[in-house]
MARMARVO-219814 format. One record per residue (C-alpha): residue in one letter; residue number from 1; x, y, z. Coordinates in Angstrom, 1 decimal. Example, Ala and Ser with C-alpha at 12.3 -4.5 7.8 and 13.67 -1.06 7.14 Angstrom:
<pts>
PT r k x y z
PT A 1 12.3 -4.5 7.8
PT S 2 13.7 -1.1 7.1
</pts>
This chain:
<pts>
PT r k x y z
PT X 1 48.5 -66.6 39.3
PT X 2 50.7 -67.1 36.2
PT X 3 48.0 -66.2 33.7
PT X 4 48.7 -63.5 31.2
PT X 5 46.5 -60.5 30.9
PT X 6 45.1 -59.0 27.8
PT X 7 43.3 -55.7 27.2
PT X 8 39.7 -56.4 26.2
PT X 9 40.2 -54.2 23.3
PT X 10 43.1 -56.5 21.9
PT X 11 40.7 -59.6 22.1
PT X 12 38.0 -58.0 20.1
PT X 13 37.5 -56.9 16.5
PT X 14 34.4 -55.0 17.4
PT X 15 32.8 -53.8 20.7
PT X 16 29.1 -52.6 20.9
PT X 17 28.6 -50.1 23.8
PT X 18 26.3 -51.3 26.6
PT X 19 25.3 -49.7 29.9
PT X 20 28.0 -51.5 31.7
PT X 21 31.2 -53.4 30.5
PT X 22 29.3 -56.8 31.2
PT X 23 26.6 -55.7 28.8
PT X 24 28.7 -54.6 25.9
PT X 25 28.5 -56.7 22.8
PT X 26 31.9 -58.3 21.6
PT X 27 33.2 -59.8 18.4
PT X 28 36.3 -61.8 19.3
PT X 29 39.1 -61.9 16.8
PT X 30 41.0 -64.7 18.5
PT X 31 40.1 -68.3 18.6
PT X 32 41.8 -68.6 22.0
PT X 33 39.0 -66.7 23.7
PT X 34 35.8 -68.1 25.3
PT X 35 33.2 -65.4 25.2
PT X 36 31.3 -66.9 28.2
PT X 37 34.6 -66.8 30.1
PT X 38 35.1 -63.2 29.3
PT X 39 31.5 -62.2 30.2
PT X 40 32.1 -64.0 33.6
PT X 41 35.4 -62.1 34.0
PT X 42 33.6 -58.7 33.2
PT X 43 31.0 -59.5 35.9
PT X 44 33.4 -60.5 38.6
PT X 45 34.8 -58.7 41.6
PT X 46 38.2 -58.8 40.1
PT X 47 37.0 -56.8 37.2
PT X 48 35.1 -54.4 39.2
PT X 49 38.3 -53.7 41.2
PT X 50 40.2 -53.3 38.0
PT X 51 37.6 -51.1 36.5
PT X 52 37.6 -48.9 39.6
PT X 53 36.4 -45.4 38.8
PT X 54 35.6 -46.1 35.1
PT X 55 32.3 -44.4 34.2
PT X 56 32.1 -42.3 37.4
PT X 57 34.1 -39.3 36.3
PT X 58 31.9 -36.2 36.3
PT X 59 28.3 -36.7 35.8
PT X 60 28.4 -39.6 33.5
PT X 61 27.7 -43.2 34.8
PT X 62 28.6 -45.4 32.1
PT X 63 32.2 -46.1 30.8
PT X 64 33.2 -45.0 27.4
PT X 65 34.1 -47.6 24.7
PT X 66 37.7 -46.5 25.1
PT X 67 37.6 -47.3 28.7
PT X 68 35.9 -50.7 28.1
PT X 69 38.7 -51.5 25.6
PT X 70 41.4 -50.9 28.2
PT X 71 39.8 -53.3 30.9
PT X 72 42.5 -56.0 31.7
PT X 73 41.2 -59.6 31.3
PT X 74 43.2 -62.4 33.0
PT X 75 43.7 -65.0 30.3
PT X 76 44.3 -68.6 31.1
PT X 77 44.4 -71.3 28.5
PT X 78 41.4 -71.7 26.3
PT X 79 40.8 -75.2 27.9
PT X 80 40.9 -73.5 31.4
PT X 81 38.6 -70.6 30.1
PT X 82 36.1 -73.3 28.9
PT X 83 36.2 -75.2 32.1
PT X 84 35.7 -72.0 34.2
PT X 85 32.7 -70.9 32.0
PT X 86 31.3 -74.5 32.2
PT X 87 31.4 -74.6 36.0
PT X 88 29.9 -71.1 36.3
PT X 89 27.2 -71.9 33.8
PT X 90 26.2 -74.9 35.6
PT X 91 25.6 -72.7 38.8
PT X 92 23.7 -70.2 36.7
PT X 93 21.5 -73.0 35.5
PT X 94 20.8 -74.1 39.0
PT X 95 20.0 -70.6 40.0
PT X 96 17.7 -70.3 37.1
PT X 97 15.9 -73.5 38.0
PT X 98 15.6 -72.3 41.6
PT X 99 14.0 -69.2 40.3
PT X 100 11.5 -71.1 38.2
PT X 101 10.5 -73.2 41.3
PT X 102 10.0 -70.0 43.3
PT X 103 7.9 -68.4 40.5
PT X 104 5.8 -71.5 40.2
PT X 105 5.3 -71.8 43.9
PT X 106 4.4 -68.1 44.1
PT X 107 1.8 -68.6 41.4
PT X 108 0.2 -71.6 43.3
PT X 109 0.1 -69.4 46.5
PT X 110 -1.5 -66.5 44.7
PT X 111 -4.1 -68.9 43.4
PT X 112 -4.8 -70.5 46.8
PT X 113 -4.9 -67.0 48.3
PT X 114 -7.9 -66.2 46.3
PT X 115 -9.7 -68.9 48.2
PT X 116 -8.1 -68.1 51.5
PT X 117 -11.7 -67.9 53.1
PT X 118 -11.8 -71.6 52.8
PT X 119 -10.3 -72.9 56.3
PT X 120 -9.3 -76.2 54.7
PT X 121 -6.7 -74.4 52.4
PT X 122 -4.8 -72.6 55.2
PT X 123 -2.5 -75.6 55.7
PT X 124 -1.8 -75.8 52.0
PT X 125 -1.0 -72.0 51.8
PT X 126 1.3 -72.4 54.8
PT X 127 3.0 -75.4 53.2
PT X 128 3.5 -73.5 49.9
PT X 129 4.9 -70.5 51.8
PT X 130 7.4 -72.8 53.5
PT X 131 8.4 -74.2 50.1
PT X 132 8.9 -70.7 48.8
PT X 133 11.0 -70.0 51.8
PT X 134 13.2 -73.1 51.6
PT X 135 13.8 -72.7 47.8
PT X 136 14.7 -69.0 48.3
PT X 137 17.2 -70.0 51.0
PT X 138 18.6 -72.4 48.5
PT X 139 18.8 -69.9 45.8
PT X 140 20.7 -67.5 48.1
PT X 141 23.2 -70.3 48.9
PT X 142 23.6 -71.0 45.1
PT X 143 24.2 -67.2 44.6
PT X 144 26.8 -67.2 47.4
PT X 145 28.5 -70.2 45.8
PT X 146 28.5 -68.6 42.5
PT X 147 30.3 -65.4 43.8
PT X 148 33.0 -67.6 45.8
PT X 149 33.5 -69.6 42.7
PT X 150 34.0 -66.6 40.6
PT X 151 36.4 -65.2 43.2
PT X 152 38.5 -68.4 43.2
PT X 153 38.3 -69.4 39.5
PT X 154 38.9 -66.1 38.0
PT X 155 41.7 -65.3 40.3
PT X 156 43.6 -68.5 39.2
PT X 157 43.9 -69.8 42.9
PT X 158 42.7 -73.1 41.6
PT X 159 44.0 -74.4 38.3
PT X 160 41.7 -76.5 36.1
PT X 161 44.3 -77.8 33.6
</pts>
């Protein structure tokens, strides 16, 4: 990877503390920073490896703002940051749509289960349960795809320029 790396604190004018680095609030001072890219970077396995023991010293479980500011962020060009964020956002959108399908199917199933004493509804309940299972499997595949994409895209193994 020939990307540079910047300390998170050097990219921001202001950081608001969150429970994890990925949930902190950031106000970026540079125009060459895509906030979505930084959020994905902070939630990646790469960042977790970089963060290591942050927030685990003693009895506290959350990192200090000083520790968050010192997190290294790999920095490709702004164009590549945007492309990476767009790809990962598209996968996240697909996961959200899958979650919505599962929720609707679960609502249908619960409604049908109220009338389960009717034998004629049993095949419908079984079909809805099968639909939920298939959609859940699809969602799990999407989640695995997201993790793999994050690993490859955020490590610079594939260049998008």
